[in-house]
All heavy atoms as a GROMACS GRO file, in nm:
protein
  580
    1GLU      N    1   0.326   1.390   0.304
    1GLU     CA    2   0.380   1.299   0.212
    1GLU      C    3   0.280   1.181   0.194
    1GLU      O    4   0.218   1.144   0.292
    1GLU     CB    5   0.511   1.244   0.276
    1GLU     CG    6   0.625   1.344   0.273
    1GLU     CD    7   0.759   1.282   0.321
    1GLU    OE1    8   0.777   1.160   0.286
    1GLU    OE2    9   0.828   1.345   0.379
    2ASP      N   10   0.290   1.136   0.076
    2ASP     CA   11   0.194   1.015   0.046
    2ASP      C   12   0.285   0.888   0.034
    2ASP      O   13   0.304   0.832  -0.071
    2ASP     CB   14   0.126   1.048  -0.088
    2ASP     CG   15   0.050   1.172  -0.094
    2ASP    OD1   16   0.014   1.219   0.009
    2ASP    OD2   17   0.033   1.235  -0.202
    3THR      N   18   0.339   0.856   0.147
    3THR     CA   19   0.427   0.732   0.153
    3THR      C   20   0.364   0.632   0.230
    3THR      O   21   0.291   0.647   0.338
    3THR     CB   22   0.564   0.775   0.203
    3THR    OG1   23   0.552   0.829   0.341
    3THR    CG2   24   0.641   0.869   0.121
    4PHE      N   25   0.389   0.509   0.181
    4PHE     CA   26   0.344   0.384   0.248
    4PHE      C   27   0.460   0.283   0.263
    4PHE      O   28   0.530   0.271   0.183
    4PHE     CB   29   0.238   0.328   0.166
    4PHE     CG   30   0.115   0.415   0.135
    4PHE    CD1   31   0.108   0.498   0.026
    4PHE    CD2   32   0.002   0.410   0.226
    4PHE    CE1   33   0.007   0.588   0.008
    4PHE    CE2   34  -0.108   0.503   0.201
    4PHE     CZ   35  -0.102   0.583   0.092
    5THR      N   36   0.458   0.227   0.395
    5THR     CA   37   0.564   0.124   0.418
    5THR      C   38   0.489  -0.009   0.406
    5THR      O   39   0.389  -0.024   0.478
    5THR     CB   40   0.615   0.150   0.552
    5THR    OG1   41   0.682   0.280   0.559
    5THR    CG2   42   0.725   0.054   0.584
    6LEU      N   43   0.548  -0.101   0.332
    6LEU     CA   44   0.503  -0.232   0.329
    6LEU      C   45   0.611  -0.332   0.379
    6LEU      O   46   0.723  -0.303   0.357
    6LEU     CB   47   0.468  -0.281   0.187
    6LEU     CG   48   0.342  -0.211   0.119
    6LEU    CD1   49   0.324  -0.277  -0.020
    6LEU    CD2   50   0.217  -0.236   0.187
    7LYS      N   51   0.566  -0.429   0.452
    7LYS     CA   52   0.668  -0.530   0.502
    7LYS      C   53   0.617  -0.663   0.455
    7LYS      O   54   0.502  -0.704   0.472
    7LYS     CB   55   0.678  -0.522   0.654
    7LYS     CG   56   0.786  -0.628   0.704
    7LYS     CD   57   0.793  -0.616   0.852
    7LYS     CE   58   0.909  -0.713   0.899
    7LYS     NZ   59   0.921  -0.727   1.039
    8ASN      N   60   0.720  -0.743   0.416
    8ASN     CA   61   0.695  -0.885   0.364
    8ASN      C   62   0.740  -0.972   0.492
    8ASN      O   63   0.852  -0.988   0.512
    8ASN     CB   64   0.776  -0.919   0.247
    8ASN     CG   65   0.759  -1.059   0.200
    8ASN    OD1   66   0.688  -1.142   0.267
    8ASN    ND2   67   0.807  -1.097   0.080
    9ASP      N   68   0.637  -1.017   0.562
    9ASP     CA   69   0.656  -1.102   0.675
    9ASP      C   70   0.674  -1.253   0.652
    9ASP      O   71   0.708  -1.329   0.724
    9ASP     CB   72   0.555  -1.093   0.778
    9ASP     CG   73   0.543  -0.960   0.856
    9ASP    OD1   74   0.658  -0.908   0.878
    9ASP    OD2   75   0.439  -0.908   0.889
   10GLY      N   76   0.663  -1.280   0.519
   10GLY     CA   77   0.676  -1.425   0.471
   10GLY      C   78   0.828  -1.465   0.453
   10GLY      O   79   0.919  -1.388   0.474
   11ALA      N   80   0.844  -1.591   0.409
   11ALA     CA   81   0.970  -1.643   0.401
   11ALA      C   82   1.019  -1.653   0.259
   11ALA      O   83   1.130  -1.693   0.226
   11ALA     CB   84   0.968  -1.791   0.450
   12ARG      N   85   0.946  -1.599   0.168
   12ARG     CA   86   0.974  -1.595   0.017
   12ARG      C   87   0.953  -1.456  -0.041
   12ARG      O   88   0.869  -1.368   0.023
   12ARG     CB   89   0.878  -1.690  -0.051
   12ARG     CG   90   0.902  -1.837  -0.010
   12ARG     CD   91   0.815  -1.928  -0.094
   12ARG     NE   92   0.828  -1.896  -0.239
   12ARG     CZ   93   0.776  -1.966  -0.336
   12ARG    NH1   94   0.696  -2.064  -0.300
   12ARG    NH2   95   0.793  -1.936  -0.458
   13HIS      N   96   1.022  -1.421  -0.145
   13HIS     CA   97   0.993  -1.288  -0.207
   13HIS      C   98   0.860  -1.286  -0.264
   13HIS      O   99   0.790  -1.391  -0.298
   13HIS     CB  100   1.100  -1.261  -0.308
   13HIS     CG  101   1.079  -1.338  -0.450
   13HIS    ND1  102   1.013  -1.274  -0.548
   13HIS    CD2  103   1.113  -1.452  -0.483
   13HIS    CE1  104   1.009  -1.369  -0.650
   13HIS    NE2  105   1.073  -1.475  -0.612
   14ALA      N  106   0.802  -1.172  -0.292
   14ALA     CA  107   0.664  -1.152  -0.342
   14ALA      C  108   0.673  -1.051  -0.470
   14ALA      O  109   0.704  -0.933  -0.437
   14ALA     CB  110   0.568  -1.105  -0.233
   15LEU      N  111   0.646  -1.089  -0.580
   15LEU     CA  112   0.623  -1.012  -0.702
   15LEU      C  113   0.484  -0.970  -0.717
   15LEU      O  114   0.390  -1.045  -0.728
   15LEU     CB  115   0.674  -1.082  -0.823
   15LEU     CG  116   0.686  -0.997  -0.959
   15LEU    CD1  117   0.793  -0.896  -0.933
   15LEU    CD2  118   0.722  -1.086  -1.064
   16MET      N  119   0.455  -0.839  -0.698
   16MET     CA  120   0.319  -0.776  -0.678
   16MET      C  121   0.259  -0.740  -0.806
   16MET      O  122   0.326  -0.681  -0.899
   16MET     CB  123   0.320  -0.668  -0.582
   16MET     CG  124   0.366  -0.697  -0.446
   16MET     SD  125   0.360  -0.574  -0.333
   16MET     CE  126   0.485  -0.463  -0.402
   17SER      N  127   0.127  -0.755  -0.827
   17SER     CA  128   0.052  -0.704  -0.932
   17SER      C  129  -0.096  -0.689  -0.877
   17SER      O  130  -0.134  -0.753  -0.773
   17SER     CB  131   0.051  -0.792  -1.055
   17SER     OG  132  -0.002  -0.915  -1.030
   18ALA      N  133  -0.183  -0.612  -0.952
   18ALA     CA  134  -0.318  -0.591  -0.919
   18ALA      C  135  -0.337  -0.547  -0.772
   18ALA      O  136  -0.425  -0.598  -0.696
   18ALA     CB  137  -0.410  -0.709  -0.953
   19ALA      N  138  -0.267  -0.453  -0.729
   19ALA     CA  139  -0.261  -0.403  -0.589
   19ALA      C  140  -0.394  -0.330  -0.560
   19ALA      O  141  -0.450  -0.266  -0.642
   19ALA     CB  142  -0.146  -0.310  -0.559
   20VAL      N  143  -0.439  -0.341  -0.432
   20VAL     CA  144  -0.551  -0.273  -0.394
   20VAL      C  145  -0.516  -0.222  -0.240
   20VAL      O  146  -0.477  -0.305  -0.156
   20VAL     CB  147  -0.676  -0.356  -0.374
   20VAL    CG1  148  -0.796  -0.283  -0.314
   20VAL    CG2  149  -0.713  -0.401  -0.508
   21LEU      N  150  -0.517  -0.096  -0.213
   21LEU     CA  151  -0.491  -0.039  -0.092
   21LEU      C  152  -0.609   0.029  -0.029
   21LEU      O  153  -0.676   0.113  -0.083
   21LEU     CB  154  -0.371   0.075  -0.111
   21LEU     CG  155  -0.319   0.135   0.012
   21LEU    CD1  156  -0.248   0.045   0.104
   21LEU    CD2  157  -0.217   0.252  -0.039
   22LYS      N  158  -0.660  -0.021   0.090
   22LYS     CA  159  -0.768   0.034   0.162
   22LYS      C  160  -0.731   0.102   0.287
   22LYS      O  161  -0.660   0.047   0.369
   22LYS     CB  162  -0.870  -0.085   0.198
   22LYS     CG  163  -0.930  -0.143   0.080
   22LYS     CD  164  -1.034  -0.243   0.118
   22LYS     CE  165  -1.085  -0.326   0.003
   22LYS     NZ  166  -1.171  -0.435   0.042
   23LEU      N  167  -0.767   0.235   0.293
   23LEU     CA  168  -0.723   0.322   0.410
   23LEU      C  169  -0.829   0.377   0.488
   23LEU      O  170  -0.942   0.401   0.431
   23LEU     CB  171  -0.634   0.430   0.351
   23LEU     CG  172  -0.516   0.393   0.266
   23LEU    CD1  173  -0.462   0.517   0.201
   23LEU    CD2  174  -0.410   0.325   0.349
   24GLN      N  175  -0.811   0.396   0.617
   24GLN     CA  176  -0.902   0.469   0.704
   24GLN      C  177  -0.814   0.556   0.794
   24GLN      O  178  -0.714   0.523   0.850
   24GLN     CB  179  -0.980   0.373   0.793
   24GLN     CG  180  -1.093   0.297   0.707
   24GLN     CD  181  -1.169   0.215   0.789
   24GLN    OE1  182  -1.138   0.098   0.821
   24GLN    NE2  183  -1.278   0.258   0.850
   25GLU      N  184  -0.879   0.681   0.805
   25GLU     CA  185  -0.812   0.778   0.905
   25GLU      C  186  -0.843   0.743   1.051
   25GLU      O  187  -0.759   0.741   1.132
   25GLU     CB  188  -0.849   0.919   0.875
   25GLU     CG  189  -0.772   1.020   0.952
   25GLU     CD  190  -0.804   1.156   0.915
   25GLU    OE1  191  -0.883   1.188   0.821
   25GLU    OE2  192  -0.732   1.251   0.975
   26THR      N  193  -0.972   0.710   1.072
   26THR     CA  194  -1.014   0.670   1.198
   26THR      C  195  -1.086   0.534   1.179
   26THR      O  196  -1.145   0.504   1.075
   26THR     CB  197  -1.097   0.769   1.279
   26THR    OG1  198  -1.221   0.783   1.198
   26THR    CG2  199  -1.032   0.896   1.291
   27SER      N  200  -1.117   0.457   1.294
   27SER     CA  201  -1.186   0.337   1.280
   27SER      C  202  -1.340   0.360   1.246
   27SER      O  203  -1.404   0.272   1.186
   27SER     CB  204  -1.181   0.253   1.413
   27SER     OG  205  -1.241   0.345   1.512
   28SER      N  206  -1.383   0.475   1.265
   28SER     CA  207  -1.524   0.504   1.230
   28SER      C  208  -1.550   0.579   1.094
   28SER      O  209  -1.657   0.596   1.051
   28SER     CB  210  -1.582   0.595   1.339
   28SER     OG  211  -1.516   0.725   1.345
   29SER      N  212  -1.433   0.615   1.028
   29SER     CA  213  -1.447   0.675   0.899
   29SER      C  214  -1.460   0.571   0.788
   29SER      O  215  -1.417   0.447   0.802
   29SER     CB  216  -1.317   0.753   0.869
   29SER     OG  217  -1.199   0.686   0.867
   30LEU      N  218  -1.519   0.614   0.678
   30LEU     CA  219  -1.541   0.514   0.566
   30LEU      C  220  -1.399   0.486   0.499
   30LEU      O  221  -1.316   0.584   0.498
   30LEU     CB  222  -1.630   0.586   0.451
   30LEU     CG  223  -1.778   0.602   0.500
   30LEU    CD1  224  -1.852   0.682   0.396
   30LEU    CD2  225  -1.844   0.466   0.529
   31PRO      N  226  -1.378   0.368   0.460
   31PRO     CA  227  -1.259   0.337   0.395
   31PRO      C  228  -1.238   0.392   0.262
   31PRO      O  229  -1.338   0.419   0.187
   31PRO     CB  230  -1.266   0.180   0.381
   31PRO     CG  231  -1.406   0.136   0.393
   31PRO     CD  232  -1.471   0.255   0.470
   32ILE      N  233  -1.116   0.423   0.226
   32ILE     CA  234  -1.091   0.486   0.094
   32ILE      C  235  -1.006   0.374   0.024
   32ILE      O  236  -0.913   0.324   0.080
   32ILE     CB  237  -0.985   0.598   0.118
   32ILE    CG1  238  -1.067   0.710   0.192
   32ILE    CG2  239  -0.941   0.658  -0.015
   32ILE    CD1  240  -0.973   0.795   0.292
   33VAL      N  241  -1.049   0.343  -0.103
   33VAL     CA  242  -0.994   0.231  -0.175
   33VAL      C  243  -0.915   0.302  -0.294
   33VAL      O  244  -0.966   0.373  -0.371
   33VAL     CB  245  -1.101   0.145  -0.232
   33VAL    CG1  246  -1.045   0.037  -0.316
   33VAL    CG2  247  -1.187   0.090  -0.117
   34LEU      N  248  -0.783   0.261  -0.295
   34LEU     CA  249  -0.700   0.305  -0.401
   34LEU      C  250  -0.661   0.184  -0.483
   34LEU      O  251  -0.614   0.073  -0.429
   34LEU     CB  252  -0.574   0.366  -0.349
   34LEU     CG  253  -0.587   0.495  -0.257
   34LEU    CD1  254  -0.453   0.538  -0.208
   34LEU    CD2  255  -0.658   0.597  -0.340
   35GLN      N  256  -0.688   0.190  -0.618
   35GLN     CA  257  -0.646   0.069  -0.696
   35GLN      C  258  -0.621   0.118  -0.838
   35GLN      O  259  -0.636   0.237  -0.862
   35GLN     CB  260  -0.756  -0.037  -0.692
   35GLN     CG  261  -0.894   0.003  -0.733
   35GLN     CD  262  -0.997  -0.099  -0.710
   35GLN    OE1  263  -0.975  -0.206  -0.669
   35GLN    NE2  264  -1.119  -0.058  -0.735
   36GLY      N  265  -0.586   0.031  -0.928
   36GLY     CA  266  -0.563   0.063  -1.063
   36GLY      C  267  -0.456   0.167  -1.093
   36GLY      O  268  -0.347   0.151  -1.033
   37ASP      N  269  -0.481   0.277  -1.158
   37ASP     CA  270  -0.373   0.378  -1.194
   37ASP      C  271  -0.325   0.448  -1.059
   37ASP      O  272  -0.222   0.504  -1.055
   37ASP     CB  273  -0.436   0.489  -1.281
   37ASP     CG  274  -0.464   0.424  -1.429
   37ASP    OD1  275  -0.394   0.339  -1.457
   37ASP    OD2  276  -0.532   0.492  -1.491
   38ALA      N  277  -0.409   0.447  -0.951
   38ALA     CA  278  -0.372   0.519  -0.834
   38ALA      C  279  -0.260   0.439  -0.751
   38ALA      O  280  -0.183   0.494  -0.666
   38ALA     CB  281  -0.502   0.531  -0.743
   39VAL      N  282  -0.237   0.314  -0.789
   39VAL     CA  283  -0.139   0.238  -0.710
   39VAL      C  284  -0.035   0.174  -0.804
   39VAL      O  285   0.018   0.060  -0.777
   39VAL     CB  286  -0.204   0.122  -0.612
   39VAL    CG1  287  -0.274   0.205  -0.498
   39VAL    CG2  288  -0.297   0.030  -0.693
   40THR      N  289  -0.006   0.230  -0.922
   40THR     CA  290   0.095   0.183  -1.002
   40THR      C  291   0.229   0.168  -0.943
   40THR      O  292   0.318   0.083  -0.998
   40THR     CB  293   0.100   0.260  -1.137
   40THR    OG1  294   0.143   0.402  -1.105
   40THR    CG2  295  -0.033   0.259  -1.215
   41ALA      N  296   0.262   0.228  -0.834
   41ALA     CA  297   0.384   0.231  -0.774
   41ALA      C  298   0.414   0.097  -0.728
   41ALA      O  299   0.536   0.053  -0.716
   41ALA     CB  300   0.395   0.329  -0.652
   42PHE      N  301   0.314   0.004  -0.696
   42PHE     CA  302   0.331  -0.129  -0.644
   42PHE      C  303   0.350  -0.219  -0.761
   42PHE      O  304   0.400  -0.342  -0.741
   42PHE     CB  305   0.218  -0.172  -0.554
   42PHE     CG  306   0.199  -0.078  -0.441
   42PHE    CD1  307   0.093   0.010  -0.433
   42PHE    CD2  308   0.291  -0.080  -0.334
   42PHE    CE1  309   0.070   0.087  -0.328
   42PHE    CE2  310   0.276  -0.002  -0.225
   42PHE     CZ  311   0.164   0.089  -0.218
   43GLU      N  312   0.296  -0.200  -0.878
   43GLU     CA  313   0.294  -0.295  -0.986
   43GLU      C  314   0.430  -0.338  -1.028
   43GLU      O  315   0.518  -0.267  -1.062
   43GLU     CB  316   0.222  -0.231  -1.115
   43GLU     CG  317   0.085  -0.208  -1.096
   43GLU     CD  318   0.007  -0.343  -1.070
   43GLU    OE1  319   0.019  -0.433  -1.154
   43GLU    OE2  320  -0.085  -0.337  -0.972
   44GLY      N  321   0.446  -0.476  -1.025
   44GLY     CA  322   0.583  -0.540  -1.069
   44GLY      C  323   0.682  -0.540  -0.968
   44GLY      O  324   0.804  -0.575  -0.997
   45GLN      N  325   0.666  -0.483  -0.854
   45GLN     CA  326   0.766  -0.458  -0.751
   45GLN      C  327   0.790  -0.591  -0.678
   45GLN      O  328   0.699  -0.666  -0.647
   45GLN     CB  329   0.724  -0.350  -0.649
   45GLN     CG  330   0.719  -0.210  -0.719
   45GLN     CD  331   0.854  -0.170  -0.768
   45GLN    OE1  332   0.962  -0.173  -0.708
   45GLN    NE2  333   0.856  -0.117  -0.891
   46ASN      N  334   0.916  -0.618  -0.642
   46ASN     CA  335   0.950  -0.733  -0.576
   46ASN      C  336   0.988  -0.695  -0.427
   46ASN      O  337   1.064  -0.608  -0.403
   46ASN     CB  338   1.085  -0.789  -0.634
   46ASN     CG  339   1.118  -0.927  -0.575
   46ASN    OD1  340   1.039  -0.992  -0.523
   46ASN    ND2  341   1.246  -0.959  -0.610
   47MET      N  342   0.907  -0.763  -0.340
   47MET     CA  343   0.915  -0.754  -0.202
   47MET      C  344   1.018  -0.866  -0.147
   47MET      O  345   0.957  -0.985  -0.148
   47MET     CB  346   0.792  -0.750  -0.121
   47MET     CG  347   0.704  -0.613  -0.152
   47MET     SD  348   0.777  -0.479  -0.059
   47MET     CE  349   0.766  -0.523   0.106
   48LEU      N  350   1.128  -0.842  -0.098
   48LEU     CA  351   1.207  -0.958  -0.049
   48LEU      C  352   1.169  -1.004   0.088
   48LEU      O  353   1.116  -0.921   0.168
   48LEU     CB  354   1.363  -0.910  -0.040
   48LEU     CG  355   1.424  -0.867  -0.182
   48LEU    CD1  356   1.561  -0.820  -0.149
   48LEU    CD2  357   1.414  -0.992  -0.271
   49ALA      N  358   1.176  -1.121   0.120
   49ALA     CA  359   1.136  -1.184   0.242
   49ALA      C  360   1.198  -1.112   0.361
   49ALA      O  361   1.310  -1.077   0.366
   49ALA     CB  362   1.170  -1.338   0.248
   50GLY      N  363   1.105  -1.074   0.455
   50GLY     CA  364   1.153  -1.017   0.590
   50GLY      C  365   1.194  -0.877   0.580
   50GLY      O  366   1.231  -0.824   0.681
   51LEU      N  367   1.179  -0.807   0.466
   51LEU     CA  368   1.220  -0.668   0.455
   51LEU      C  369   1.102  -0.573   0.426
   51LEU      O  370   0.996  -0.616   0.406
   51LEU     CB  371   1.319  -0.651   0.336
   51LEU     CG  372   1.458  -0.733   0.340
   51LEU    CD1  373   1.533  -0.699   0.231
   51LEU    CD2  374   1.521  -0.687   0.473
   52SER      N  375   1.122  -0.448   0.457
   52SER     CA  376   1.028  -0.343   0.443
   52SER      C  377   1.062  -0.250   0.332
   52SER      O  378   1.184  -0.243   0.305
   52SER     CB  379   1.001  -0.263   0.573
   52SER     OG  380   0.957  -0.334   0.674
   53ARG      N  381   0.973  -0.187   0.261
   53ARG     CA  382   1.000  -0.094   0.160
   53ARG      C  383   0.903   0.017   0.170
   53ARG      O  384   0.782   0.004   0.211
   53ARG     CB  385   0.971  -0.158   0.024
   53ARG     CG  386   1.093  -0.260  -0.020
   53ARG     CD  387   1.082  -0.305  -0.164
   53ARG     NE  388   1.087  -0.189  -0.263
   53ARG     CZ  389   1.062  -0.207  -0.393
   53ARG    NH1  390   1.032  -0.322  -0.427
   53ARG    NH2  391   1.076  -0.101  -0.466
   54LEU      N  392   0.953   0.139   0.130
   54LEU     CA  393   0.875   0.262   0.136
   54LEU      C  394   0.835   0.283  -0.004
   54LEU      O  395   0.911   0.281  -0.094
   54LEU     CB  396   0.953   0.380   0.193
   54LEU     CG  397   0.901   0.502   0.219
   54LEU    CD1  398   0.792   0.489   0.338
   54LEU    CD2  399   0.990   0.605   0.248
   55PHE      N  400   0.716   0.323  -0.030
   55PHE     CA  401   0.651   0.342  -0.156
   55PHE      C  402   0.589   0.483  -0.158
   55PHE      O  403   0.520   0.520  -0.070
   55PHE     CB  404   0.548   0.248  -0.206
   55PHE     CG  405   0.602   0.108  -0.231
   55PHE    CD1  406   0.611   0.021  -0.138
   55PHE    CD2  407   0.640   0.073  -0.370
   55PHE    CE1  408   0.658  -0.115  -0.156
   55PHE    CE2  409   0.696  -0.057  -0.383
   55PHE     CZ  410   0.702  -0.151  -0.283
   56PHE      N  411   0.600   0.559  -0.271
   56PHE     CA  412   0.531   0.685  -0.279
   56PHE      C  413   0.413   0.675  -0.368
   56PHE      O  414   0.430   0.618  -0.485
   56PHE     CB  415   0.626   0.791  -0.340
   56PHE     CG  416   0.562   0.918  -0.373
   56PHE    CD1  417   0.531   1.012  -0.269
   56PHE    CD2  418   0.536   0.962  -0.507
   56PHE    CE1  419   0.464   1.124  -0.299
   56PHE    CE2  420   0.457   1.087  -0.530
   56PHE     CZ  421   0.435   1.166  -0.422
   57VAL      N  422   0.297   0.696  -0.318
   57VAL     CA  423   0.170   0.686  -0.403
   57VAL      C  424   0.101   0.831  -0.397
   57VAL      O  425   0.049   0.876  -0.287
   57VAL     CB  426   0.080   0.588  -0.343
   57VAL    CG1  427  -0.053   0.586  -0.411
   57VAL    CG2  428   0.151   0.458  -0.340
   58PRO      N  429   0.116   0.900  -0.516
   58PRO     CA  430   0.036   1.035  -0.515
   58PRO      C  431  -0.113   1.024  -0.483
   58PRO      O  432  -0.172   0.938  -0.542
   58PRO     CB  433   0.067   1.088  -0.655
   58PRO     CG  434   0.173   1.002  -0.704
   58PRO     CD  435   0.162   0.878  -0.642
   59TRP      N  436  -0.156   1.104  -0.386
   59TRP     CA  437  -0.301   1.097  -0.346
   59TRP      C  438  -0.343   1.233  -0.302
   59TRP      O  439  -0.305   1.288  -0.197
   59TRP     CB  440  -0.307   0.994  -0.229
   59TRP     CG  441  -0.445   0.974  -0.174
   59TRP    CD1  442  -0.558   0.989  -0.250
   59TRP    CD2  443  -0.480   0.939  -0.041
   59TRP    NE1  444  -0.666   0.963  -0.156
   59TRP    CE2  445  -0.619   0.935  -0.030
   59TRP    CE3  446  -0.407   0.925   0.073
   59TRP    CZ2  447  -0.682   0.906   0.089
   59TRP    CZ3  448  -0.465   0.896   0.193
   59TRP    CH2  449  -0.608   0.886   0.196
   60ASP      N  450  -0.414   1.293  -0.392
   60ASP     CA  451  -0.460   1.439  -0.369
   60ASP      C  452  -0.541   1.461  -0.242
   60ASP      O  453  -0.539   1.565  -0.180
   60ASP     CB  454  -0.535   1.491  -0.488
   60ASP     CG  455  -0.453   1.506  -0.608
   60ASP    OD1  456  -0.324   1.518  -0.593
   60ASP    OD2  457  -0.503   1.514  -0.730
   61ALA      N  458  -0.611   1.354  -0.199
   61ALA     CA  459  -0.701   1.370  -0.085
   61ALA      C  460  -0.638   1.346   0.046
   61ALA      O  461  -0.699   1.359   0.152
   61ALA     CB  462  -0.830   1.272  -0.102
   62ALA      N  463  -0.511   1.301   0.054
   62ALA     CA  464  -0.442   1.282   0.179
   62ALA      C  465  -0.436   1.414   0.257
   62ALA      O  466  -0.417   1.522   0.210
   62ALA     CB  467  -0.310   1.237   0.150
   63VAL      N  468  -0.464   1.395   0.394
   63VAL     CA  469  -0.467   1.506   0.483
   63VAL      C  470  -0.316   1.512   0.549
   63VAL      O  471  -0.271   1.409   0.597
   63VAL     CB  472  -0.562   1.491   0.591
   63VAL    CG1  473  -0.552   1.603   0.692
   63VAL    CG2  474  -0.694   1.488   0.536
   64ILE      N  475  -0.253   1.634   0.528
   64ILE     CA  476  -0.114   1.648   0.577
   64ILE      C  477  -0.119   1.632   0.728
   64ILE      O  478  -0.197   1.686   0.802
   64ILE     CB  479  -0.061   1.790   0.539
   64ILE    CG1  480  -0.060   1.801   0.390
   64ILE    CG2  481   0.078   1.815   0.613
   64ILE    CD1  482  -0.017   1.934   0.335
   65GLY      N  483  -0.030   1.538   0.773
   65GLY     CA  484  -0.017   1.511   0.915
   65GLY      C  485  -0.097   1.404   0.962
   65GLY      O  486  -0.074   1.363   1.082
   66ALA      N  487  -0.194   1.352   0.887
   66ALA     CA  488  -0.281   1.251   0.927
   66ALA      C  489  -0.211   1.108   0.915
   66ALA      O  490  -0.125   1.086   0.842
   66ALA     CB  491  -0.407   1.250   0.853
   67GLN      N  492  -0.250   1.022   1.013
   67GLN     CA  493  -0.197   0.888   1.005
   67GLN      C  494  -0.315   0.800   0.966
   67GLN      O  495  -0.424   0.812   1.022
   67GLN     CB  496  -0.155   0.855   1.145
   67GLN     CG  497  -0.027   0.925   1.201
   67GLN     CD  498   0.094   0.871   1.132
   67GLN    OE1  499   0.116   0.754   1.106
   67GLN    NE2  500   0.192   0.963   1.116
   68TYR      N  501  -0.285   0.711   0.873
   68TYR     CA  502  -0.386   0.623   0.820
   68TYR      C  503  -0.353   0.484   0.849
   68TYR      O  504  -0.234   0.444   0.852
   68TYR     CB  505  -0.400   0.632   0.671
   68TYR     CG  506  -0.453   0.766   0.624
   68TYR    CD1  507  -0.364   0.881   0.596
   68TYR    CD2  508  -0.594   0.800   0.613
   68TYR    CE1  509  -0.413   1.009   0.561
   68TYR    CE2  510  -0.636   0.921   0.572
   68TYR     CZ  511  -0.544   1.027   0.556
   68TYR     OH  512  -0.601   1.147   0.509
   69THR      N  513  -0.453   0.392   0.867
   69THR     CA  514  -0.429   0.251   0.881
   69THR      C  515  -0.503   0.190   0.773
   69THR      O  516  -0.602   0.247   0.707
   69THR     CB  517  -0.475   0.191   1.020
   69THR    OG1  518  -0.619   0.221   1.036
   69THR    CG2  519  -0.400   0.253   1.133
   70GLY      N  520  -0.469   0.068   0.737
   70GLY     CA  521  -0.538   0.003   0.634
   70GLY      C  522  -0.489  -0.136   0.601
   70GLY      O  523  -0.412  -0.207   0.676
   71THR      N  524  -0.543  -0.184   0.483
   71THR     CA  525  -0.496  -0.314   0.436
   71THR      C  526  -0.438  -0.303   0.298
   71THR      O  527  -0.479  -0.212   0.217
   71THR     CB  528  -0.613  -0.407   0.436
   71THR    OG1  529  -0.718  -0.362   0.349
   71THR    CG2  530  -0.670  -0.432   0.579
   72PHE      N  531  -0.357  -0.400   0.259
   72PHE     CA  532  -0.299  -0.405   0.126
   72PHE      C  533  -0.323  -0.541   0.077
   72PHE      O  534  -0.298  -0.642   0.143
   72PHE     CB  535  -0.150  -0.384   0.132
   72PHE     CG  536  -0.079  -0.386   0.008
   72PHE    CD1  537  -0.087  -0.282  -0.089
   72PHE    CD2  538  -0.004  -0.502  -0.028
   72PHE    CE1  539  -0.024  -0.287  -0.212
   72PHE    CE2  540   0.049  -0.501  -0.156
   72PHE     CZ  541   0.054  -0.399  -0.243
   73ASP      N  542  -0.374  -0.550  -0.048
   73ASP     CA  543  -0.384  -0.681  -0.118
   73ASP      C  544  -0.336  -0.674  -0.253
   73ASP      O  545  -0.339  -0.570  -0.321
   73ASP     CB  546  -0.535  -0.709  -0.115
   73ASP     CG  547  -0.566  -0.850  -0.161
   73ASP    OD1  548  -0.485  -0.951  -0.138
   73ASP    OD2  549  -0.669  -0.879  -0.236
   74ALA      N  550  -0.269  -0.783  -0.295
   74ALA     CA  551  -0.216  -0.791  -0.429
   74ALA      C  552  -0.204  -0.935  -0.472
   74ALA      O  553  -0.195  -1.026  -0.392
   74ALA     CB  554  -0.079  -0.719  -0.438
   75GLU      N  555  -0.196  -0.953  -0.609
   75GLU     CA  556  -0.175  -1.080  -0.655
   75GLU      C  557  -0.026  -1.095  -0.648
   75GLU      O  558   0.053  -1.002  -0.675
   75GLU     CB  559  -0.215  -1.095  -0.802
   75GLU     CG  560  -0.361  -1.100  -0.820
   75GLU     CD  561  -0.409  -1.104  -0.965
   75GLU    OE1  562  -0.325  -1.135  -1.051
   75GLU    OE2  563  -0.530  -1.078  -0.999
   76ILE      N  564   0.019  -1.226  -0.598
   76ILE     CA  565   0.162  -1.236  -0.562
   76ILE      C  566   0.212  -1.363  -0.653
   76ILE      O  567   0.136  -1.463  -0.660
   76ILE     CB  568   0.187  -1.278  -0.418
   76ILE    CG1  569   0.124  -1.164  -0.323
   76ILE    CG2  570   0.330  -1.304  -0.394
   76ILE    CD1  571   0.196  -1.031  -0.343
   77GLU      N  572   0.318  -1.339  -0.719
   77GLU     CA  573   0.388  -1.449  -0.790
   77GLU      C  574   0.502  -1.503  -0.718
   77GLU      O  575   0.569  -1.440  -0.638
   77GLU     CB  576   0.440  -1.390  -0.930
   77GLU     CG  577   0.325  -1.359  -1.030
   77GLU     CD  578   0.378  -1.314  -1.157
   77GLU    OE1  579   0.483  -1.366  -1.213
   77GLU    OE2  580   0.319  -1.221  -1.220
   0.00000   0.00000   0.00000
């Protein structure tokens, strides 16, 4: 599955745009950057304070069963 869990640890809601998701399968692997059309699932989404949300992001290169770590950045209103 190409699902990602995001959590808003802040005290205010966050309305997201211009998302960039950087992923790595291992600490020594090169990062994979997903942005633009690849991350439209995040565009305009509202993350309520203190809650987590699951997002589906289609990604053909994902390895089934692999666990990825990474960073998420977006413009927040």
